[in-house]
PDB file of N, H, CA, C and O in Angstrom:
ATOM      1  N   GLY A   1     -62.073  90.467 199.976  1.00  0.00           N
ATOM      2  CA  GLY A   1     -60.747  91.019 200.136  1.00  0.00           C
ATOM      3  C   GLY A   1     -60.405  91.989 199.027  1.00  0.00           C
ATOM      4  O   GLY A   1     -61.151  92.148 198.060  1.00  0.00           O
ATOM      5  N   LEU A   2     -59.275  92.625 199.183  1.00  0.00           N
ATOM      6  H   LEU A   2     -58.669  92.496 199.968  1.00  0.00           H
ATOM      7  CA  LEU A   2     -58.780  93.602 198.216  1.00  0.00           C
ATOM      8  C   LEU A   2     -58.014  92.917 197.094  1.00  0.00           C
ATOM      9  O   LEU A   2     -57.369  91.890 197.307  1.00  0.00           O
ATOM     10  N   SER A   3     -58.087  93.485 195.911  1.00  0.00           N
ATOM     11  H   SER A   3     -58.610  94.319 195.738  1.00  0.00           H
ATOM     12  CA  SER A   3     -57.299  92.994 194.781  1.00  0.00           C
ATOM     13  C   SER A   3     -55.830  93.323 195.029  1.00  0.00           C
ATOM     14  O   SER A   3     -55.511  94.409 195.515  1.00  0.00           O
ATOM     15  N   ASP A   4     -54.941  92.400 194.701  1.00  0.00           N
ATOM     16  H   ASP A   4     -55.200  91.519 194.306  1.00  0.00           H
ATOM     17  CA  ASP A   4     -53.520  92.704 194.887  1.00  0.00           C
ATOM     18  C   ASP A   4     -52.870  93.145 193.577  1.00  0.00           C
ATOM     19  O   ASP A   4     -51.648  93.092 193.440  1.00  0.00           O
ATOM     20  N   THR A   5     -53.684  93.580 192.616  1.00  0.00           N
ATOM     21  H   THR A   5     -54.677  93.623 192.727  1.00  0.00           H
ATOM     22  CA  THR A   5     -53.150  94.033 191.330  1.00  0.00           C
ATOM     23  C   THR A   5     -53.084  95.551 191.219  1.00  0.00           C
ATOM     24  O   THR A   5     -52.752  96.066 190.151  1.00  0.00           O
ATOM     25  N   GLN A   6     -53.385  96.273 192.276  1.00  0.00           N
ATOM     26  H   GLN A   6     -53.654  95.854 193.143  1.00  0.00           H
ATOM     27  CA  GLN A   6     -53.457  97.727 192.219  1.00  0.00           C
ATOM     28  C   GLN A   6     -52.170  98.421 192.671  1.00  0.00           C
ATOM     29  O   GLN A   6     -52.197  99.599 193.024  1.00  0.00           O
ATOM     30  N   PHE A   7     -51.067  97.714 192.662  1.00  0.00           N
ATOM     31  H   PHE A   7     -51.045  96.757 192.374  1.00  0.00           H
ATOM     32  CA  PHE A   7     -49.784  98.327 193.004  1.00  0.00           C
ATOM     33  C   PHE A   7     -49.250  99.081 191.793  1.00  0.00           C
ATOM     34  O   PHE A   7     -49.577  98.749 190.654  1.00  0.00           O
ATOM     35  N   ASP A   8     -48.433 100.088 192.043  1.00  0.00           N
ATOM     36  H   ASP A   8     -48.167 100.357 192.968  1.00  0.00           H
ATOM     37  CA  ASP A   8     -47.966 100.966 190.969  1.00  0.00           C
ATOM     38  C   ASP A   8     -46.576 100.636 190.426  1.00  0.00           C
ATOM     39  O   ASP A   8     -46.042 101.392 189.614  1.00  0.00           O
ATOM     40  N   GLY A   9     -45.988  99.535 190.853  1.00  0.00           N
ATOM     41  H   GLY A   9     -46.422  98.921 191.513  1.00  0.00           H
ATOM     42  CA  GLY A   9     -44.647  99.192 190.398  1.00  0.00           C
ATOM     43  C   GLY A   9     -43.556  99.659 191.341  1.00  0.00           C
ATOM     44  O   GLY A   9     -42.393  99.288 191.186  1.00  0.00           O
ATOM     45  N   ARG A  10     -43.930 100.477 192.326  1.00  0.00           N
ATOM     46  H   ARG A  10     -44.875 100.779 192.452  1.00  0.00           H
ATOM     47  CA  ARG A  10     -42.973 101.007 193.302  1.00  0.00           C
ATOM     48  C   ARG A  10     -43.388 100.714 194.736  1.00  0.00           C
ATOM     49  O   ARG A  10     -42.877 101.327 195.672  1.00  0.00           O
ATOM     50  N   GLY A  11     -44.320  99.771 194.909  1.00  0.00           N
ATOM     51  H   GLY A  11     -44.736  99.273 194.148  1.00  0.00           H
ATOM     52  CA  GLY A  11     -44.721  99.359 196.249  1.00  0.00           C
ATOM     53  C   GLY A  11     -45.854 100.144 196.865  1.00  0.00           C
ATOM     54  O   GLY A  11     -46.227  99.889 198.011  1.00  0.00           O
ATOM     55  N   ASN A  12     -46.419 101.105 196.126  1.00  0.00           N
ATOM     56  H   ASN A  12     -46.116 101.312 195.196  1.00  0.00           H
ATOM     57  CA  ASN A  12     -47.553 101.881 196.621  1.00  0.00           C
ATOM     58  C   ASN A  12     -48.845 101.232 196.140  1.00  0.00           C
ATOM     59  O   ASN A  12     -48.878 100.613 195.077  1.00  0.00           O
ATOM     60  N   TYR A  13     -49.908 101.377 196.927  1.00  0.00           N
ATOM     61  H   TYR A  13     -49.881 101.880 197.791  1.00  0.00           H
ATOM     62  CA  TYR A  13     -51.157 100.675 196.635  1.00  0.00           C
ATOM     63  C   TYR A  13     -52.326 101.650 196.615  1.00  0.00           C
ATOM     64  O   TYR A  13     -52.459 102.481 197.514  1.00  0.00           O
ATOM     65  N   THR A  14     -53.174 101.553 195.592  1.00  0.00           N
ATOM     66  H   THR A  14     -53.066 100.879 194.862  1.00  0.00           H
ATOM     67  CA  THR A  14     -54.359 102.396 195.468  1.00  0.00           C
ATOM     68  C   THR A  14     -55.600 101.521 195.365  1.00  0.00           C
ATOM     69  O   THR A  14     -55.622 100.535 194.629  1.00  0.00           O
ATOM     70  N   PHE A  15     -56.626 101.896 196.112  1.00  0.00           N
ATOM     71  H   PHE A  15     -56.608 102.697 196.710  1.00  0.00           H
ATOM     72  CA  PHE A  15     -57.909 101.205 195.997  1.00  0.00           C
ATOM     73  C   PHE A  15     -59.027 102.230 196.090  1.00  0.00           C
ATOM     74  O   PHE A  15     -58.841 103.317 196.636  1.00  0.00           O
ATOM     75  N   GLY A  16     -60.186 101.880 195.555  1.00  0.00           N
ATOM     76  H   GLY A  16     -60.338 100.997 195.111  1.00  0.00           H
ATOM     77  CA  GLY A  16     -61.313 102.799 195.529  1.00  0.00           C
ATOM     78  C   GLY A  16     -62.448 102.339 196.415  1.00  0.00           C
ATOM     79  O   GLY A  16     -62.665 101.143 196.614  1.00  0.00           O
ATOM     80  N   LEU A  17     -63.164 103.306 196.941  1.00  0.00           N
ATOM     81  H   LEU A  17     -62.988 104.277 196.780  1.00  0.00           H
ATOM     82  CA  LEU A  17     -64.385 103.049 197.707  1.00  0.00           C
ATOM     83  C   LEU A  17     -65.540 103.671 196.937  1.00  0.00           C
ATOM     84  O   LEU A  17     -65.417 104.779 196.415  1.00  0.00           O
ATOM     85  N   THR A  18     -66.651 102.969 196.866  1.00  0.00           N
ATOM     86  H   THR A  18     -66.751 102.069 197.291  1.00  0.00           H
ATOM     87  CA  THR A  18     -67.771 103.443 196.056  1.00  0.00           C
ATOM     88  C   THR A  18     -68.626 104.496 196.744  1.00  0.00           C
ATOM     89  O   THR A  18     -69.340 105.248 196.079  1.00  0.00           O
ATOM     90  N   GLU A  19     -68.561 104.556 198.062  1.00  0.00           N
ATOM     91  H   GLU A  19     -67.981 103.946 198.602  1.00  0.00           H
ATOM     92  CA  GLU A  19     -69.349 105.570 198.760  1.00  0.00           C
ATOM     93  C   GLU A  19     -68.756 105.883 200.127  1.00  0.00           C
ATOM     94  O   GLU A  19     -68.048 105.071 200.722  1.00  0.00           O
ATOM     95  N   GLN A  20     -69.066 107.079 200.605  1.00  0.00           N
ATOM     96  H   GLN A  20     -69.641 107.738 200.122  1.00  0.00           H
ATOM     97  CA  GLN A  20     -68.505 107.552 201.864  1.00  0.00           C
ATOM     98  C   GLN A  20     -69.310 107.121 203.082  1.00  0.00           C
ATOM     99  O   GLN A  20     -68.865 107.336 204.209  1.00  0.00           O
ATOM    100  N   SER A  21     -70.464 106.528 202.893  1.00  0.00           N
ATOM    101  H   SER A  21     -70.825 106.353 201.977  1.00  0.00           H
ATOM    102  CA  SER A  21     -71.342 106.219 204.028  1.00  0.00           C
ATOM    103  C   SER A  21     -70.806 105.109 204.925  1.00  0.00           C
ATOM    104  O   SER A  21     -71.339 104.893 206.014  1.00  0.00           O
ATOM    105  N   MET A  22     -69.766 104.403 204.494  1.00  0.00           N
ATOM    106  H   MET A  22     -69.333 104.579 203.610  1.00  0.00           H
ATOM    107  CA  MET A  22     -69.201 103.350 205.349  1.00  0.00           C
ATOM    108  C   MET A  22     -68.457 103.936 206.553  1.00  0.00           C
ATOM    109  O   MET A  22     -68.152 103.217 207.505  1.00  0.00           O
ATOM    110  N   PHE A  23     -68.167 105.236 206.510  1.00  0.00           N
ATOM    111  H   PHE A  23     -68.415 105.819 205.737  1.00  0.00           H
ATOM    112  CA  PHE A  23     -67.523 105.892 207.641  1.00  0.00           C
ATOM    113  C   PHE A  23     -68.611 106.438 208.566  1.00  0.00           C
ATOM    114  O   PHE A  23     -69.333 107.370 208.211  1.00  0.00           O
ATOM    115  N   HIS A  24     -68.716 105.856 209.730  1.00  0.00           N
ATOM    116  H   HIS A  24     -68.130 105.099 210.018  1.00  0.00           H
ATOM    117  CA  HIS A  24     -69.798 106.209 210.651  1.00  0.00           C
ATOM    118  C   HIS A  24     -69.653 107.622 211.213  1.00  0.00           C
ATOM    119  O   HIS A  24     -70.606 108.165 211.771  1.00  0.00           O
ATOM    120  N   GLU A  25     -68.474 108.218 211.073  1.00  0.00           N
ATOM    121  H   GLU A  25     -67.700 107.776 210.620  1.00  0.00           H
ATOM    122  CA  GLU A  25     -68.275 109.589 211.542  1.00  0.00           C
ATOM    123  C   GLU A  25     -69.019 110.602 210.670  1.00  0.00           C
ATOM    124  O   GLU A  25     -69.257 111.733 211.093  1.00  0.00           O
ATOM    125  N   ILE A  26     -69.377 110.203 209.476  1.00  0.00           N
ATOM    126  H   ILE A  26     -69.184 109.284 209.132  1.00  0.00           H
ATOM    127  CA  ILE A  26     -70.087 111.097 208.564  1.00  0.00           C
ATOM    128  C   ILE A  26     -71.578 111.053 208.885  1.00  0.00           C
ATOM    129  O   ILE A  26     -72.187 109.985 208.931  1.00  0.00           O
ATOM    130  N   ASP A  27     -72.147 112.226 209.103  1.00  0.00           N
ATOM    131  H   ASP A  27     -71.651 113.094 209.066  1.00  0.00           H
ATOM    132  CA  ASP A  27     -73.577 112.334 209.397  1.00  0.00           C
ATOM    133  C   ASP A  27     -74.368 111.965 208.141  1.00  0.00           C
ATOM    134  O   ASP A  27     -74.321 112.682 207.141  1.00  0.00           O
ATOM    135  N   GLN A  28     -75.085 110.858 208.196  1.00  0.00           N
ATOM    136  H   GLN A  28     -75.123 110.276 209.008  1.00  0.00           H
ATOM    137  CA  GLN A  28     -75.832 110.359 207.038  1.00  0.00           C
ATOM    138  C   GLN A  28     -76.862 111.369 206.532  1.00  0.00           C
ATOM    139  O   GLN A  28     -77.165 111.399 205.339  1.00  0.00           O
ATOM    140  N   ASP A  29     -77.400 112.191 207.427  1.00  0.00           N
ATOM    141  H   ASP A  29     -77.154 112.167 208.396  1.00  0.00           H
ATOM    142  CA  ASP A  29     -78.405 113.175 207.035  1.00  0.00           C
ATOM    143  C   ASP A  29     -77.813 114.316 206.218  1.00  0.00           C
ATOM    144  O   ASP A  29     -78.549 115.047 205.555  1.00  0.00           O
ATOM    145  N   LYS A  30     -76.497 114.476 206.257  1.00  0.00           N
ATOM    146  H   LYS A  30     -75.899 113.883 206.795  1.00  0.00           H
ATOM    147  CA  LYS A  30     -75.857 115.565 205.521  1.00  0.00           C
ATOM    148  C   LYS A  30     -75.290 115.121 204.172  1.00  0.00           C
ATOM    149  O   LYS A  30     -74.686 115.921 203.457  1.00  0.00           O
ATOM    150  N   ILE A  31     -75.483 113.858 203.829  1.00  0.00           N
ATOM    151  H   ILE A  31     -75.973 113.209 204.410  1.00  0.00           H
ATOM    152  CA  ILE A  31     -75.007 113.370 202.533  1.00  0.00           C
ATOM    153  C   ILE A  31     -76.035 113.745 201.473  1.00  0.00           C
ATOM    154  O   ILE A  31     -77.160 113.246 201.490  1.00  0.00           O
ATOM    155  N   ASP A  32     -75.645 114.633 200.542  1.00  0.00           N
ATOM    156  H   ASP A  32     -74.731 115.038 200.528  1.00  0.00           H
ATOM    157  CA  ASP A  32     -76.574 115.056 199.496  1.00  0.00           C
ATOM    158  C   ASP A  32     -76.515 114.150 198.270  1.00  0.00           C
ATOM    159  O   ASP A  32     -77.462 114.105 197.485  1.00  0.00           O
ATOM    160  N   ARG A  33     -75.400 113.425 198.102  1.00  0.00           N
ATOM    161  H   ARG A  33     -74.630 113.461 198.739  1.00  0.00           H
ATOM    162  CA  ARG A  33     -75.280 112.440 197.029  1.00  0.00           C
ATOM    163  C   ARG A  33     -74.140 111.492 197.373  1.00  0.00           C
ATOM    164  O   ARG A  33     -73.257 111.825 198.163  1.00  0.00           O
ATOM    165  N   VAL A  34     -74.168 110.328 196.781  1.00  0.00           N
ATOM    166  H   VAL A  34     -74.885 110.058 196.138  1.00  0.00           H
ATOM    167  CA  VAL A  34     -73.135 109.328 197.029  1.00  0.00           C
ATOM    168  C   VAL A  34     -71.862 109.745 196.304  1.00  0.00           C
ATOM    169  O   VAL A  34     -71.893 110.101 195.126  1.00  0.00           O
ATOM    170  N   ARG A  35     -70.749 109.698 197.019  1.00  0.00           N
ATOM    171  H   ARG A  35     -70.724 109.409 197.976  1.00  0.00           H
ATOM    172  CA  ARG A  35     -69.460 110.051 196.432  1.00  0.00           C
ATOM    173  C   ARG A  35     -68.475 108.919 196.682  1.00  0.00           C
ATOM    174  O   ARG A  35     -68.330 108.443 197.808  1.00  0.00           O
ATOM    175  N   GLY A  36     -67.819 108.505 195.650  1.00  0.00           N
ATOM    176  H   GLY A  36     -67.937 108.891 194.735  1.00  0.00           H
ATOM    177  CA  GLY A  36     -66.751 107.529 195.782  1.00  0.00           C
ATOM    178  C   GLY A  36     -65.410 108.241 195.818  1.00  0.00           C
ATOM    179  O   GLY A  36     -65.314 109.423 195.487  1.00  0.00           O
ATOM    180  N   PHE A  37     -64.390 107.525 196.215  1.00  0.00           N
ATOM    181  H   PHE A  37     -64.468 106.565 196.484  1.00  0.00           H
ATOM    182  CA  PHE A  37     -63.062 108.135 196.239  1.00  0.00           C
ATOM    183  C   PHE A  37     -61.992 107.059 196.243  1.00  0.00           C
ATOM    184  O   PHE A  37     -62.253 105.896 196.553  1.00  0.00           O
ATOM    185  N   ASP A  38     -60.788 107.468 195.893  1.00  0.00           N
ATOM    186  H   ASP A  38     -60.575 108.412 195.641  1.00  0.00           H
ATOM    187  CA  ASP A  38     -59.634 106.571 195.879  1.00  0.00           C
ATOM    188  C   ASP A  38     -58.734 106.879 197.061  1.00  0.00           C
ATOM    189  O   ASP A  38     -58.623 108.025 197.496  1.00  0.00           O
ATOM    190  N   ILE A  39     -58.099 105.845 197.571  1.00  0.00           N
ATOM    191  H   ILE A  39     -58.189 104.913 197.218  1.00  0.00           H
ATOM    192  CA  ILE A  39     -57.129 105.971 198.655  1.00  0.00           C
ATOM    193  C   ILE A  39     -55.821 105.372 198.160  1.00  0.00           C
ATOM    194  O   ILE A  39     -55.801 104.248 197.659  1.00  0.00           O
ATOM    195  N   THR A  40     -54.740 106.111 198.296  1.00  0.00           N
ATOM    196  H   THR A  40     -54.756 107.025 198.703  1.00  0.00           H
ATOM    197  CA  THR A  40     -53.419 105.601 197.937  1.00  0.00           C
ATOM    198  C   THR A  40     -52.585 105.483 199.196  1.00  0.00           C
ATOM    199  O   THR A  40     -52.434 106.447 199.947  1.00  0.00           O
ATOM    200  N   VAL A  41     -52.045 104.301 199.421  1.00  0.00           N
ATOM    201  H   VAL A  41     -52.167 103.518 198.811  1.00  0.00           H
ATOM    202  CA  VAL A  41     -51.149 104.049 200.547  1.00  0.00           C
ATOM    203  C   VAL A  41     -49.732 104.091 199.991  1.00  0.00           C
ATOM    204  O   VAL A  41     -49.337 103.223 199.213  1.00  0.00           O
ATOM    205  N   VAL A  42     -48.973 105.101 200.393  1.00  0.00           N
ATOM    206  H   VAL A  42     -49.295 105.806 201.025  1.00  0.00           H
ATOM    207  CA  VAL A  42     -47.594 105.259 199.940  1.00  0.00           C
ATOM    208  C   VAL A  42     -46.686 104.601 200.965  1.00  0.00           C
ATOM    209  O   VAL A  42     -46.756 104.910 202.155  1.00  0.00           O
ATOM    210  N   THR A  43     -45.835 103.695 200.502  1.00  0.00           N
ATOM    211  H   THR A  43     -45.779 103.444 199.535  1.00  0.00           H
ATOM    212  CA  THR A  43     -44.959 102.946 201.399  1.00  0.00           C
ATOM    213  C   THR A  43     -43.498 103.263 201.100  1.00  0.00           C
ATOM    214  O   THR A  43     -43.183 103.948 200.128  1.00  0.00           O
ATOM    215  N   THR A  44     -42.625 102.760 201.940  1.00  0.00           N
ATOM    216  H   THR A  44     -42.881 102.204 202.730  1.00  0.00           H
ATOM    217  CA  THR A  44     -41.186 102.885 201.699  1.00  0.00           C
ATOM    218  C   THR A  44     -40.655 101.700 200.906  1.00  0.00           C
ATOM    219  O   THR A  44     -39.455 101.610 200.646  1.00  0.00           O
ATOM    220  N   ALA A  45     -41.542 100.794 200.521  1.00  0.00           N
ATOM    221  H   ALA A  45     -42.517 100.866 200.731  1.00  0.00           H
ATOM    222  CA  ALA A  45     -41.137  99.621 199.740  1.00  0.00           C
ATOM    223  C   ALA A  45     -40.615 100.073 198.378  1.00  0.00           C
ATOM    224  O   ALA A  45     -41.015 101.112 197.855  1.00  0.00           O
ATOM    225  N   ARG A  46     -39.720  99.273 197.824  1.00  0.00           N
ATOM    226  H   ARG A  46     -39.395  98.429 198.249  1.00  0.00           H
ATOM    227  CA  ARG A  46     -39.164  99.601 196.508  1.00  0.00           C
ATOM    228  C   ARG A  46     -39.798  98.798 195.386  1.00  0.00           C
ATOM    229  O   ARG A  46     -39.692  99.163 194.215  1.00  0.00           O
ATOM    230  N   THR A  47     -40.460  97.700 195.746  1.00  0.00           N
ATOM    231  H   THR A  47     -40.546  97.404 196.697  1.00  0.00           H
ATOM    232  CA  THR A  47     -41.107  96.858 194.737  1.00  0.00           C
ATOM    233  C   THR A  47     -42.526  96.533 195.191  1.00  0.00           C
ATOM    234  O   THR A  47     -42.879  96.705 196.357  1.00  0.00           O
ATOM    235  N   ASP A  48     -43.325  96.063 194.246  1.00  0.00           N
ATOM    236  H   ASP A  48     -43.039  95.924 193.298  1.00  0.00           H
ATOM    237  CA  ASP A  48     -44.693  95.659 194.586  1.00  0.00           C
ATOM    238  C   ASP A  48     -44.702  94.492 195.559  1.00  0.00           C
ATOM    239  O   ASP A  48     -45.542  94.441 196.458  1.00  0.00           O
ATOM    240  N   ASP A  49     -43.777  93.555 195.391  1.00  0.00           N
ATOM    241  H   ASP A  49     -43.095  93.597 194.662  1.00  0.00           H
ATOM    242  CA  ASP A  49     -43.714  92.412 196.312  1.00  0.00           C
ATOM    243  C   ASP A  49     -43.417  92.860 197.736  1.00  0.00           C
ATOM    244  O   ASP A  49     -44.007  92.347 198.686  1.00  0.00           O
ATOM    245  N   GLU A  50     -42.497  93.824 197.887  1.00  0.00           N
ATOM    246  H   GLU A  50     -42.018  94.241 197.115  1.00  0.00           H
ATOM    247  CA  GLU A  50     -42.198  94.361 199.223  1.00  0.00           C
ATOM    248  C   GLU A  50     -43.416  95.096 199.780  1.00  0.00           C
ATOM    249  O   GLU A  50     -43.749  94.942 200.955  1.00  0.00           O
ATOM    250  N   GLY A  51     -44.074  95.886 198.949  1.00  0.00           N
ATOM    251  H   GLY A  51     -43.803  96.011 197.994  1.00  0.00           H
ATOM    252  CA  GLY A  51     -45.264  96.614 199.383  1.00  0.00           C
ATOM    253  C   GLY A  51     -46.382  95.682 199.788  1.00  0.00           C
ATOM    254  O   GLY A  51     -47.056  95.910 200.793  1.00  0.00           O
ATOM    255  N   ARG A  52     -46.585  94.625 199.004  1.00  0.00           N
ATOM    256  H   ARG A  52     -46.038  94.440 198.188  1.00  0.00           H
ATOM    257  CA  ARG A  52     -47.617  93.628 199.310  1.00  0.00           C
ATOM    258  C   ARG A  52     -47.326  92.958 200.648  1.00  0.00           C
ATOM    259  O   ARG A  52     -48.226  92.786 201.469  1.00  0.00           O
ATOM    260  N   ALA A  53     -46.063  92.580 200.869  1.00  0.00           N
ATOM    261  H   ALA A  53     -45.331  92.720 200.202  1.00  0.00           H
ATOM    262  CA  ALA A  53     -45.682  91.934 202.133  1.00  0.00           C
ATOM    263  C   ALA A  53     -45.919  92.880 203.310  1.00  0.00           C
ATOM    264  O   ALA A  53     -46.410  92.457 204.356  1.00  0.00           O
ATOM    265  N   LEU A  54     -45.575  94.147 203.146  1.00  0.00           N
ATOM    266  H   LEU A  54     -45.176  94.491 202.296  1.00  0.00           H
ATOM    267  CA  LEU A  54     -45.777  95.134 204.207  1.00  0.00           C
ATOM    268  C   LEU A  54     -47.259  95.290 204.531  1.00  0.00           C
ATOM    269  O   LEU A  54     -47.654  95.237 205.695  1.00  0.00           O
ATOM    270  N   LEU A  55     -48.078  95.483 203.499  1.00  0.00           N
ATOM    271  H   LEU A  55     -47.758  95.526 202.553  1.00  0.00           H
ATOM    272  CA  LEU A  55     -49.504  95.697 203.740  1.00  0.00           C
ATOM    273  C   LEU A  55     -50.183  94.450 204.294  1.00  0.00           C
ATOM    274  O   LEU A  55     -51.093  94.559 205.116  1.00  0.00           O
ATOM    275  N   LYS A  56     -49.755  93.268 203.858  1.00  0.00           N
ATOM    276  H   LYS A  56     -49.015  93.180 203.190  1.00  0.00           H
ATOM    277  CA  LYS A  56     -50.282  92.030 204.450  1.00  0.00           C
ATOM    278  C   LYS A  56     -49.930  91.961 205.932  1.00  0.00           C
ATOM    279  O   LYS A  56     -50.762  91.568 206.749  1.00  0.00           O
ATOM    280  N   ALA A  57     -48.695  92.343 206.285  1.00  0.00           N
ATOM    281  H   ALA A  57     -48.019  92.662 205.621  1.00  0.00           H
ATOM    282  CA  ALA A  57     -48.269  92.328 207.689  1.00  0.00           C
ATOM    283  C   ALA A  57     -49.076  93.328 208.521  1.00  0.00           C
ATOM    284  O   ALA A  57     -49.270  93.130 209.721  1.00  0.00           O
ATOM    285  N   LEU A  58     -49.543  94.398 207.881  1.00  0.00           N
ATOM    286  H   LEU A  58     -49.385  94.559 206.907  1.00  0.00           H
ATOM    287  CA  LEU A  58     -50.362  95.395 208.572  1.00  0.00           C
ATOM    288  C   LEU A  58     -51.839  94.998 208.625  1.00  0.00           C
ATOM    289  O   LEU A  58     -52.649  95.705 209.225  1.00  0.00           O
ATOM    290  N   GLY A  59     -52.193  93.868 207.999  1.00  0.00           N
ATOM    291  H   GLY A  59     -51.535  93.294 207.511  1.00  0.00           H
ATOM    292  CA  GLY A  59     -53.557  93.369 208.087  1.00  0.00           C
ATOM    293  C   GLY A  59     -54.451  93.669 206.896  1.00  0.00           C
ATOM    294  O   GLY A  59     -55.661  93.454 206.978  1.00  0.00           O
ATOM    295  N   PHE A  60     -53.897  94.160 205.788  1.00  0.00           N
ATOM    296  H   PHE A  60     -52.914  94.334 205.721  1.00  0.00           H
ATOM    297  CA  PHE A  60     -54.723  94.388 204.606  1.00  0.00           C
ATOM    298  C   PHE A  60     -55.236  93.039 204.100  1.00  0.00           C
ATOM    299  O   PHE A  60     -54.448  92.113 203.911  1.00  0.00           O
ATOM    300  N   PRO A  61     -56.537  92.919 203.882  1.00  0.00           N
ATOM    301  CA  PRO A  61     -57.121  91.622 203.501  1.00  0.00           C
ATOM    302  C   PRO A  61     -57.111  91.395 201.986  1.00  0.00           C
ATOM    303  O   PRO A  61     -58.133  91.578 201.325  1.00  0.00           O
ATOM    304  N   PHE A  62     -55.976  91.004 201.443  1.00  0.00           N
ATOM    305  H   PHE A  62     -55.145  90.856 201.980  1.00  0.00           H
ATOM    306  CA  PHE A  62     -55.893  90.734 200.011  1.00  0.00           C
ATOM    307  C   PHE A  62     -56.562  89.413 199.683  1.00  0.00           C
ATOM    308  O   PHE A  62     -56.496  88.460 200.459  1.00  0.00           O
ATOM    309  N   ARG A  63     -57.211  89.367 198.520  1.00  0.00           N
ATOM    310  H   ARG A  63     -57.265  90.142 197.890  1.00  0.00           H
ATOM    311  CA  ARG A  63     -57.813  88.125 198.033  1.00  0.00           C
ATOM    312  C   ARG A  63     -56.715  87.150 197.664  1.00  0.00           C
ATOM    313  O   ARG A  63     -55.659  87.545 197.171  1.00  0.00           O
ATOM    314  N   SER A  64     -56.968  85.884 197.903  1.00  0.00           N
ATOM    315  H   SER A  64     -57.826  85.563 198.303  1.00  0.00           H
ATOM    316  CA  SER A  64     -56.025  84.858 197.458  1.00  0.00           C
ATOM    317  C   SER A  64     -56.223  84.639 195.963  1.00  0.00           C
ATOM    318  O   SER A  64     -57.246  85.043 195.411  1.00  0.00           O
ATOM    319  N   ALA A  65     -55.268  84.011 195.309  1.00  0.00           N
ATOM    320  H   ALA A  65     -54.437  83.682 195.758  1.00  0.00           H
ATOM    321  CA  ALA A  65     -55.354  83.762 193.868  1.00  0.00           C
ATOM    322  C   ALA A  65     -56.590  82.936 193.532  1.00  0.00           C
ATOM    323  O   ALA A  65     -57.214  83.161 192.495  1.00  0.00           O
ATOM    324  N   GLU A  66     -56.957  81.981 194.394  1.00  0.00           N
ATOM    325  H   GLU A  66     -56.450  81.798 195.237  1.00  0.00           H
ATOM    326  CA  GLU A  66     -58.129  81.150 194.146  1.00  0.00           C
ATOM    327  C   GLU A  66     -59.417  81.962 194.261  1.00  0.00           C
ATOM    328  O   GLU A  66     -60.361  81.739 193.503  1.00  0.00           O
ATOM    329  N   THR A  67     -59.457  82.898 195.199  1.00  0.00           N
ATOM    330  H   THR A  67     -58.690  83.079 195.814  1.00  0.00           H
ATOM    331  CA  THR A  67     -60.656  83.712 195.416  1.00  0.00           C
ATOM    332  C   THR A  67     -60.875  84.681 194.264  1.00  0.00           C
ATOM    333  O   THR A  67     -62.017  84.976 193.912  1.00  0.00           O
ATOM    334  N   ALA A  68     -59.789  85.180 193.673  1.00  0.00           N
ATOM    335  H   ALA A  68     -58.862  84.941 193.959  1.00  0.00           H
ATOM    336  CA  ALA A  68     -59.890  86.181 192.617  1.00  0.00           C
ATOM    337  C   ALA A  68     -60.460  85.615 191.324  1.00  0.00           C
ATOM    338  O   ALA A  68     -60.925  86.376 190.475  1.00  0.00           O
ATOM    339  N   LYS A  69     -60.436  84.297 191.155  1.00  0.00           N
ATOM    340  H   LYS A  69     -60.058  83.678 191.845  1.00  0.00           H
ATOM    341  CA  LYS A  69     -60.914  83.689 189.898  1.00  0.00           C
ATOM    342  C   LYS A  69     -62.409  83.671 189.797  1.00  0.00           C
ATOM    343  O   LYS A  69     -62.954  83.194 188.801  1.00  0.00           O
TER     344      LYS A  69
END
């Protein structure tokens, strides 16, 4: 699951992907090198707790506190 510590204090969430090959739309033969990137989900939430609740409701798989240890 995703870490739930990547909120920015205003309900927005950023996470990183280590490589682009997980997207099957990308032609693997045209990848000249592995590239990672960050994705930021901007929400209308005002707090991290509101943002977390929204993203959980949308199906984001956050790690539980026990799993993160």
